[in-house]
N, C-alpha and C positions, 0 to 999 in steps of 0.2 A: 539476513540472507542465509540460506542453507549453506552448511559447511562444505558441501560438495561442489559449490560454485564460487571458489575464491577468486577466479579471474576468467576473462573471456579471451578467445583466440583473436589474434591481430595479424593481418598479412601486410608486411612492409611494401611488397611490390604493388599491391592494390592501392596503398596509401600514396606511394610516390608517383604512380602512373594514372591514378584515378582522377575524377572530376574535382575532388577535394583540393587538389593542388592549385586550382584557379582562385582559391579564396585567400584572404589575408591570414596572417598568423593569429590574429585575435579571433577570427571566425573558426579557424581550425582548432584553436584551443577551446573555444566554446563547445564545439562538437565533441571533443574528447571528454569534456566535463559531462556533457549530456549522456554520452555512452556509459560512463561510469555510474551515473545516477540510474540509468535505464537498467543496467545489469544488476545493481544492488537491490532494485525493487522488482526483479524478475519480470521486467517488461511492462510494469503497471505504473506509468508516469503521466498524470494529467498535464496538459500543456500549461495550464495556469500555474501549477506547482513548479514546473521547470523554469518558467519565466521568473517567478518570485524568488526562487532559490539561486538561480544562476545569473539573472540579469536585473535583480532588484525590481522586478515587476515590469521591465521593459520588453514586452514580447516581440517588438519590432526587430530586436537584435537577431532573431532567428529568421527573419524574412528571406534574406538572400540564400540561406541554406535550404529553406523550404522551396523557394523558387527553382533552385538548382537540383531539386529532387535528391538531396543528400539524405534527408529523412522526410517523412510525411506525417501529417496530423489527421487522424481518423476519429470522428465523433468526439473531438476534444482531447484525444489521447495521442501521445507521441508513438510513432511506429518506426523502428530501425530494422531493416530487413536482415542484415547479416547477423545481428544479435538474436533475432527471432529464430533463425535457422539453428543456431547453437543451443538456444533454450529448448527448442523442439527436440533436437537430437538427444539432449540430456534427459528429457522427460521419457523418450522412448527407451533409452538405455536403462533408466530407473525402473520402468515397468517390467522390462525383461529380467532385471536382477531380482525384482520382487517375485516374479513367476518362478524363477529358478530356486529361490529360497523356499517357496511354498512346495514345489515339487520335491525338493530334497527332504523337507520335513515329512511330507506324505509318505515317501518311500521308507524313511526310517520308522515311521509309525506302523506301517504294514509289516515290515520285517520283524519288529518287536512283537506284533500280534501273532505272527506265525510261530515265533519261538515260544511264546507263552502257550499256544495251543498244543505244541508238541510236548511241552513239559507237563501239562495238566493230565496227560494220559496216565501218569503214575501216581497221581494225587487221589486220596479218598474222595468219595462222591460229595461229602459235605463241604470239603474245602474247594472242590471243583465248582460247586454251585456259587460259592462266595466269589470266586475269581470271575465267573461269568457275569455276576451282578455288577462287579466293578467295571468290567469291560463294557457293559451296556451303558453305564453312566459316562464312560469315556467317549463312547461313540456319539453321545448326544451333544458333545461340545462341538460347536460349529466354528471352524477357523476361517475367517474371511481373508481373502488374498490381500485386500487393501491394508490389513493390519501389519503386514510385514515391512511396509515402507511408507513413510509419511514425509510430505514436503512441509517445510516450516512455513507457516502462514505469517506474512509480514503484517503486523498490526500498527496502526498509526500511533506514534510514540510521543511522549512529552517533548523530546528533543526536536521532533518535526514541528510541533506546535510552537515551541519557544523560538526556534530559528526564524519562523515566518512572522510571528506576532510583532508589530512595530513598537509597542510600549513595553519595554523590558524592565519592569519594576515588580518587586515582590515575588521573586522566582520561587522561594521556598514554599510560601503559602499557595502559590499557583500549582506547584508540583503536588502538594498534598491533596488539593482539590481534584486535579487531573487524575490522580491514581484511584480516586473513588468513583470515577465515571464508568459507565457500562461500555461495552464494545460498540454498541449501536450509537451511543452518544459521541464517542470518539470518531466514528465514521461520519456522523453528521457534521462535526467540527471540521474534519478534513475537507469536506465539500463546501462548507459555508465560509470558512475563513478567507480564502482568496477574494470572494465577493465582498465580504465585510471590509477588507482592507482597501479594496479599490473604490468603494463607495464612501463619500464624505458628504453629509448634508449641507455643510457650508465650509468655506475655505479655511477658517480658523479652527475648525473642529479638531480636538485632540482625542485620540482613542482612549477608552477606559483602560485601567490597569488590567492585566490578564486574569487576576482572581475575580474581579467584578464581572468580566465577560463570562467566566465559567459559572460563578454563583448565580447570576441572573439568567443563565441559559440563553445568552444573546445569540447563540448559534441556531436557535429556533426562529429568529427574526426573519421576516421576508425582506430581502434587500433589493432596492431599485438599482439596476445596473447602468442607467444612462442619466447623466446630469448635465445641465447647462447653468453656468454661473452668470447671473445678471444682477449688477448693483450689489454684489456681495451676498446674494440669496440664491440657494439652489432651487431651480425650477425643473420639474420632472417632465420628460417627453412622453412617458407612458408609465402605466403601473399604478402606484398608490394615488389616491385622491387627495384633495386639499386637506381634509380633516386628518387623514393619515399622516400627511406631511407635517402638520402642526404637532401632532403627537410625537413624531420622530424627533423634531427639533427640540421639543420640550425635554424629552428624555436625554438627548445628546447634550443639552446645556447642563442638565443635572450631573451627568456622568463626567462632564468636562472639569468638574471640581476635583482637584488632586487629592482632597481629603477623603474621597469616597473609595 
């Protein structure tokens, strides 16, 4: 999280007199946890990630808060209006600060150029030519306004991965492998992992250790999101065909060996 955003504003009157007071202490505590997560990620919180981190994957814990319009879910992402207003206000302030910094730099540069022009009137022609050449090189440097202020980009971290992954074995080797991944691979893992955790090909399936998941690039697997268990066997409602299902079961059985 950017250092400029260590905390968000909170109105006690709105809390005491708002609709949130109709909810239980557990639900109010869950909402505060969600607000903290939302703020630390600058408003970028997939609903599946929030459910996994805050409710151990039980997304129904949020149902009453959503039904009461305490927060909304848009296209799979959490949306909290009063925090969005603060994030937008900070972004506008930052842009204005960036513009002020650029304007100040430009003014100093022009004043310096005027001073140099006045001084060169007394310098011999050969030295004057050298100064003009240096000034031409300086003028060719293009300063972009965006270079004066940068938001910190929040990248999917190993701690995010480790906190969500259900099989917590071999942390050191998993960390070494994770640090070698590209940014694109980490983004793929962030989207894939909640689906991978929610899907089990059979009830007794054990997740592979995290290093195996990373080494075999399991985050590129296509995951079936709907299962029906009948007589101990997972039957798919839609998606992969029978041969794909057999391949998945065979792979799962091999990875279920703890020695892998």
